N, C-alpha and C positions, 0 to 999 in steps of 0.2 A: 245576210248579216250574221246569221247563226254560226256559220263556219268561221267567220272572222273573230267573233266574240270568243268562241271556244278556243281557237288558236291563241288569242291574246291571253286568255286565262291560263293556258298551259305554260305561257311564258311569264306568269305571275304579274300580269298587268292588272291593276285594281282601279284605275281611273280612266274613264273614257270621255272623250269630247266628241259629241255627235251633232250633226245638223238637226235643228228642230223638226225638219221635214221627216226625219227618220224615227220620230217618237212612237208612232203607231207600230212600226216594225219592231222596235225595242220592246214594247208592251206585249207583243205577240209571242215573244220568247218565253219558254217555260221558266218558272221561278228558280229552279235549281241551276239554270244557266246564268240568270241575272244576279244570283246570290253572291254577295261579297264584292260587288262592283259599284263604284260611285260613278254615276253618269251625269254629265253636264251637257245640256242641250243648248246650242248656241245658234244665233241667226246671223252673226257678223264676226269678222276676224277680231274686232276689238274685244268681243266677249271671250274669244279663245285666249287672247293676251291676258285678260283679267283672271281667267281660270288658272293659267300657267304661272303668272308672275304676281298676282294679287292686284288690288286696286292701286292705280297710279296716283302719285301726288300731283298737285297742280304744276309744280316745276318740271317734273318729268314729262307730263302731257304737253307742256309748252315746248320743251326741247324736241320731243318726237314730232310735233307739228311743224317745226321749223325745217324747211328744206335744206339739205346739206349737199349742194351740187357744186362740184369743182368748176372753176372757170375753164373755158375751152382751152386756154393757153397752157394750163397745167395738165390737161388730158393729152393733148397732142401739140407739142411745141411748134410754133410757126417757123418755117424754114424760109430762107431766101429763095426767090423764084428760080434761080439757076440750080439750086440744090434739090428742089422738089422733084420727085419722080414724075416723069412724063409732063414736065412743065413746058409751056409754050412761052417763049420770050419774044 
């Protein structure tokens, strides 16, 4: 983790999102490496989303929870049997 944090600091990254499981590794880093970095420990993707985009409104949560799946006919139009590749008539 040390090399990744140093490389990110060299690129002026100031905010890190890390898995909670890596908290012990983070705390082992010297303070001069951790200095100037805001770290967010998360356990699930939803937490990453909140860190990046902020707290969601109930309307947005509902829209995100609604599946947006296209009907099969719009993904691959149905062809007549004679026109289908390798069709047996």
